[in-house]
C-alpha positions as CSV (number, residue, x, y, z in Angstrom):
1,M,-48.0,53.1,-48.7
2,R,-46.5,56.0,-46.6
3,V,-49.1,57.6,-44.2
4,D,-47.5,61.0,-44.6
5,R,-47.9,60.9,-48.3
6,I,-51.6,60.2,-48.6
7,T,-54.7,62.3,-47.8
8,S,-57.0,62.0,-44.8
9,D,-59.7,60.4,-47.1
10,E,-57.1,58.0,-48.5
11,F,-56.0,57.0,-45.0
12,R,-59.6,56.4,-43.9
13,K,-60.3,54.2,-46.9
14,A,-57.0,52.3,-46.6
15,V,-57.6,51.3,-42.9
16,T,-59.5,48.0,-42.6
17,K,-59.5,45.2,-40.0
18,S,-56.7,43.5,-41.8
19,T,-54.5,46.6,-42.4
20,L,-51.0,46.4,-40.9
21,L,-49.5,49.6,-39.7
22,I,-45.7,49.7,-39.5
23,I,-44.1,52.3,-37.2
24,P,-40.3,52.6,-37.7
25,I,-38.4,53.9,-34.7
26,G,-34.9,55.2,-35.1
27,A,-32.5,57.5,-33.3
28,T,-30.3,60.5,-33.7
29,E,-27.1,59.0,-32.3
30,A,-23.4,59.0,-32.9
31,H,-22.3,56.0,-35.0
32,G,-18.5,56.5,-35.2
33,T,-16.7,58.7,-37.7
34,H,-18.0,56.9,-40.8
35,L,-21.8,56.6,-40.3
36,P,-24.5,59.3,-40.1
37,L,-26.4,60.2,-37.0
38,G,-29.6,59.0,-38.6
39,T,-28.3,55.4,-39.2
40,D,-30.9,53.7,-36.9
41,T,-33.8,55.7,-38.4
42,F,-32.7,55.0,-42.0
43,Q,-32.4,51.2,-41.4
44,A,-35.8,50.9,-39.7
45,E,-37.5,53.0,-42.5
46,R,-35.9,50.8,-45.2
47,V,-37.2,47.6,-43.6
48,A,-40.7,49.1,-43.3
49,D,-40.7,50.1,-46.9
50,M,-39.5,46.7,-48.0
51,I,-42.2,44.9,-46.1
52,S,-44.8,47.3,-47.6
53,A,-43.5,46.5,-51.1
54,K,-43.7,42.8,-50.5
55,K,-46.9,42.5,-48.6
56,D,-50.5,43.8,-49.4
57,N,-52.5,46.2,-47.2
58,V,-49.6,47.8,-45.3
59,L,-49.3,51.4,-44.2
60,V,-46.0,52.8,-43.1
61,A,-46.1,55.6,-40.5
62,P,-43.6,58.5,-40.3
63,A,-40.5,57.3,-38.4
64,L,-39.8,58.5,-34.9
65,P,-36.2,59.7,-35.2
66,Y,-35.4,59.9,-31.5
67,G,-34.8,57.3,-28.8
68,N,-33.5,56.8,-25.3
69,H,-29.7,56.6,-25.0
70,S,-27.1,55.8,-22.3
71,S,-23.8,54.6,-23.7
72,L,-23.4,57.4,-26.3
73,K,-25.7,60.0,-24.6
74,N,-22.8,62.4,-24.1
75,V,-21.3,62.1,-27.6
76,P,-21.9,65.1,-29.8
77,G,-24.9,64.6,-32.1
78,T,-26.7,62.1,-29.9
79,I,-30.2,63.4,-29.0
80,S,-31.8,61.5,-26.2
81,L,-35.4,61.3,-24.8
82,T,-35.9,60.3,-21.2
83,F,-37.3,56.8,-20.5
84,D,-40.7,58.3,-19.4
85,T,-40.8,60.7,-22.4
86,L,-40.2,57.9,-24.9
87,R,-42.8,55.7,-23.2
88,S,-45.4,58.5,-23.3
89,V,-44.7,59.5,-26.9
90,M,-45.0,55.9,-28.1
91,Y,-48.2,55.4,-26.0
92,D,-49.7,58.6,-27.6
93,I,-48.8,57.6,-31.1
94,L,-50.2,54.1,-30.7
95,E,-53.4,55.5,-29.0
96,S,-53.9,57.9,-31.8
97,F,-53.6,55.3,-34.6
98,I,-56.0,53.0,-32.7
99,E,-58.5,55.8,-32.5
100,H,-58.5,55.8,-36.3
101,R,-59.3,52.1,-36.4
102,V,-55.8,50.6,-36.8
103,R,-55.8,47.2,-35.1
104,K,-52.5,45.5,-36.2
105,I,-49.2,47.2,-35.6
106,L,-45.6,46.3,-36.2
107,I,-43.0,48.5,-34.5
108,V,-39.5,48.2,-35.9
109,S,-36.7,49.8,-33.9
110,G,-33.4,50.5,-35.5
111,H,-32.0,51.4,-32.1
112,C,-31.9,48.6,-29.5
113,G,-30.5,50.1,-26.3
114,T,-31.8,48.3,-23.2
115,S,-33.7,51.2,-21.7
116,H,-35.0,52.3,-25.1
117,M,-36.5,48.9,-25.8
118,A,-37.9,48.7,-22.3
119,A,-39.7,52.1,-22.6
120,V,-41.3,51.1,-25.9
121,T,-42.3,47.7,-24.5
122,E,-44.0,49.3,-21.6
123,A,-46.0,51.6,-23.9
124,C,-47.0,48.5,-26.0
125,R,-48.1,46.6,-22.9
126,D,-50.2,49.4,-21.7
127,I,-51.9,49.7,-25.1
128,V,-52.7,46.0,-25.5
129,S,-54.1,45.9,-21.9
130,E,-56.5,48.7,-22.8
131,H,-57.5,48.0,-26.4
132,D,-58.4,45.2,-28.7
133,T,-55.3,45.4,-30.8
134,K,-52.3,43.4,-31.8
135,I,-48.8,44.7,-31.6
136,M,-45.4,43.2,-32.5
137,F,-42.3,45.0,-31.4
138,V,-38.8,44.0,-32.7
139,S,-35.3,45.2,-33.3
140,D,-34.2,44.8,-36.8
141,F,-30.5,44.7,-35.7
142,E,-31.2,41.8,-33.4
143,I,-32.9,39.9,-36.2
144,A,-29.8,40.3,-38.4
145,R,-27.4,39.4,-35.6
146,A,-29.3,36.2,-34.8
147,E,-28.7,34.9,-38.3
148,K,-25.5,32.7,-38.4
149,E,-24.5,34.2,-41.7
150,F,-24.4,37.7,-40.2
151,C,-23.0,36.8,-36.8
152,F,-19.6,38.5,-36.9
153,D,-17.3,38.1,-34.0
154,G,-17.5,41.1,-31.6
155,D,-19.8,43.0,-33.9
156,G,-22.1,45.7,-32.5
157,H,-22.9,49.4,-32.7
158,G,-21.7,51.0,-35.9
159,G,-19.9,47.8,-36.9
160,M,-20.1,45.4,-39.8
161,I,-23.9,44.9,-39.9
162,E,-24.8,48.6,-39.7
163,T,-22.0,49.7,-42.0
164,S,-23.0,47.2,-44.7
165,R,-26.7,48.0,-44.4
166,M,-26.1,51.7,-44.7
167,L,-23.9,51.1,-47.8
168,A,-26.9,49.5,-49.3
169,I,-29.4,52.1,-48.1
170,D,-27.6,55.4,-48.7
171,P,-24.0,55.0,-49.6
172,A,-23.5,58.7,-50.0
173,T,-23.8,59.1,-46.3
174,V,-21.1,56.6,-45.4
175,K,-17.5,57.8,-45.2
176,K,-14.7,55.9,-46.9
177,E,-12.8,54.9,-43.8
178,R,-13.6,51.5,-42.3
179,P,-12.9,51.8,-38.5
180,K,-12.6,49.1,-35.9
181,G,-13.6,49.3,-32.3
182,K,-14.3,47.2,-29.2
183,F,-16.8,47.1,-26.3
184,V,-15.3,47.5,-22.8
185,H,-17.4,45.8,-20.1
186,A,-18.1,47.8,-17.0
187,N,-18.2,44.6,-14.9
188,G,-21.1,45.7,-12.8
189,V,-19.8,49.2,-12.2
190,V,-22.5,51.9,-12.7
191,L,-20.8,54.6,-14.8
192,Q,-21.4,58.3,-14.9
193,D,-20.4,58.4,-18.5
194,A,-21.1,55.0,-20.2
195,S,-19.4,56.1,-23.4
196,S,-16.2,54.7,-21.9
197,C,-17.7,51.3,-22.8
198,I,-17.4,52.2,-26.5
199,P,-14.1,54.1,-26.5
200,D,-13.8,53.9,-30.3
201,G,-17.3,55.0,-31.0
202,I,-18.2,51.7,-32.7
203,V,-18.1,48.0,-31.9
204,G,-16.7,45.6,-34.4
205,D,-14.5,45.6,-37.5
206,T,-16.0,47.3,-40.6
207,K,-13.2,46.6,-43.1
208,N,-15.2,44.0,-45.1
209,A,-18.5,45.9,-45.1
210,S,-20.2,46.1,-48.5
211,A,-23.5,47.2,-50.1
212,E,-24.0,43.6,-51.4
213,L,-23.8,42.2,-47.9
214,G,-26.0,45.0,-46.6
215,E,-28.7,44.4,-49.2
216,S,-28.7,40.7,-48.2
217,M,-29.2,41.6,-44.6
218,N,-32.0,44.1,-45.4
219,N,-33.8,41.5,-47.4
220,Y,-33.3,38.8,-44.8
221,I,-34.7,41.1,-42.1
222,A,-37.8,42.0,-44.2
223,D,-38.5,38.4,-45.2
224,T,-38.1,37.2,-41.6
225,L,-40.5,39.8,-40.4
226,I,-43.0,38.9,-43.0
227,R,-42.9,35.3,-41.9
228,M,-43.3,36.3,-38.3
229,L,-46.3,38.6,-39.2
230,D,-48.0,35.8,-41.2
231,R,-47.5,33.4,-38.3
232,D,-48.1,35.5,-35.2
233,L,-50.0,38.7,-36.2
234,K,-52.9,37.4,-38.3
């Protein structure tokens, strides 16, 4: 059930002690020449909706379509929040839902930049130290990449995993070209413009990407998260 599609009264009645709230976090970020700027948001939303369809008593919050960026911050179309802003926004969103009696929260992030993940983690830690609530925070991309079947050599941002998943989610937004790109390590050098680490705009080879593979990935992520929720967020 989508929070933004129900009334205030319906929300009040839907929230019980066992209700799970899923908050998808995405990004507005360059994903090469073949994928849309909202790729990370669309992926997180799809996972949230799939879990809601497979599991009872689940509410899905509106997605946050902005994140914190470093490597692609200067690439046209990437809109970045500062670390402190993202941490504060996530804290306020969590605090507000808790004020309305939500006690179990899953945050699914389609963007998994290091600083981005750290900012959200800090907000979650502050919340659980102040409230009697349970929060699970995960990256859907990392769940897919950890599965041997989806562990493609050199795959990363905008690569095989993300291209396949977007072909399953919204194929009309995916261009026909299937680019290839590599990650260039900075070897400890602090860069003024970190986009030089992703000179091709993506990381990996997308030539074999398919909607069928993407649907398999999306189902795997949703099913894995349901198992994690049933085990760790009772």
